[in-house]
C-alpha positions as CSV (number, residue, x, y, z in Angstrom):
1,M,0.0,0.0,0.0
2,S,1.3,3.4,-0.8
3,T,1.5,6.3,1.6
4,G,1.0,10.0,0.7
5,N,2.2,10.8,-2.8
6,S,4.5,7.9,-2.9
7,P,3.7,5.6,-5.9
8,D,3.3,1.9,-5.4
9,L,4.7,-0.8,-7.8
10,R,1.5,-0.9,-10.0
11,Q,1.5,2.9,-10.3
12,L,5.2,2.8,-11.4
13,Q,4.6,0.2,-14.0
14,R,1.4,1.9,-15.3
15,R,2.9,5.4,-15.4
16,A,6.1,4.2,-17.1
17,H,4.2,1.9,-19.6
18,L,6.7,-0.8,-18.8
19,D,7.1,-3.7,-21.1
20,V,8.1,-6.3,-18.5
21,E,9.2,-8.7,-21.1
22,A,11.7,-6.2,-22.6
23,S,13.0,-5.0,-19.3
24,V,16.3,-6.0,-17.7
25,G,16.3,-9.7,-16.9
26,G,12.7,-10.0,-18.0
27,E,11.4,-8.3,-14.9
28,I,11.7,-4.9,-13.2
29,R,12.5,-5.4,-9.5
30,F,11.0,-2.4,-7.9
31,A,10.1,-4.6,-4.9
32,A,13.9,-4.9,-4.2
33,V,14.0,-1.3,-2.9
34,R,12.2,0.4,0.0
35,E,9.2,2.7,-0.5
36,R,11.2,5.9,-0.1
37,E,13.8,4.7,-2.7
38,R,10.9,3.7,-5.1
39,R,9.6,7.2,-4.8
40,I,13.0,8.7,-5.6
41,I,13.5,6.4,-8.6
42,F,10.0,7.3,-9.8
43,L,10.6,11.0,-9.5
44,R,14.0,10.8,-11.2
45,F,13.3,8.5,-14.1
46,F,9.5,8.8,-14.7
47,E,8.8,12.4,-13.6
48,E,12.3,13.5,-14.9
49,M,13.0,15.6,-11.9
50,S,16.6,16.7,-11.1
51,Q,18.3,15.3,-8.0
52,S,18.1,18.7,-6.4
53,E,14.4,18.9,-7.0
54,I,13.9,15.4,-5.5
55,A,16.1,16.3,-2.5
56,E,13.9,19.3,-1.8
57,Q,10.7,17.3,-2.1
58,V,11.8,14.4,0.1
59,G,13.7,16.6,2.6
60,T,17.3,15.4,2.1
61,S,20.4,16.6,0.3
62,Q,21.1,16.2,-3.4
63,V,24.2,14.1,-2.5
64,H,22.1,11.7,-0.5
65,V,19.6,11.4,-3.3
66,S,22.4,10.5,-5.7
67,R,23.6,7.8,-3.3
68,L,20.1,6.4,-2.9
69,I,19.6,6.2,-6.6
70,R,22.9,4.4,-7.2
71,A,22.3,2.0,-4.4
72,S,18.7,1.4,-5.5
73,L,19.7,0.7,-9.1
74,E,22.4,-1.7,-7.8
75,R,19.8,-3.6,-5.7
76,M,17.3,-3.7,-8.6
77,R,20.1,-5.1,-11.0
78,A,21.1,-7.7,-8.4
79,A,17.5,-8.8,-7.9
80,A,17.1,-9.1,-11.7
81,G,20.3,-11.1,-11.8
82,T,22.2,-8.7,-14.1
83,P,25.6,-7.1,-13.6
């Protein structure tokens, strides 16, 4: 269940019009990351917000947003079994 303005997995897939068969490893692994990280990934890649804009919206620094994005993508890749 999502909280506030944070998108859930179905919203991410619907908004991005994801073709699951064509995605990395055949499946996007949004479930591999926490809700806050999902929101940050959504804002960065689907809403095309800058890291600074995201930082302001979620109440953290741009540097921390950058680190969260990198770590989230690494976890998603690992969950999908890709390098």
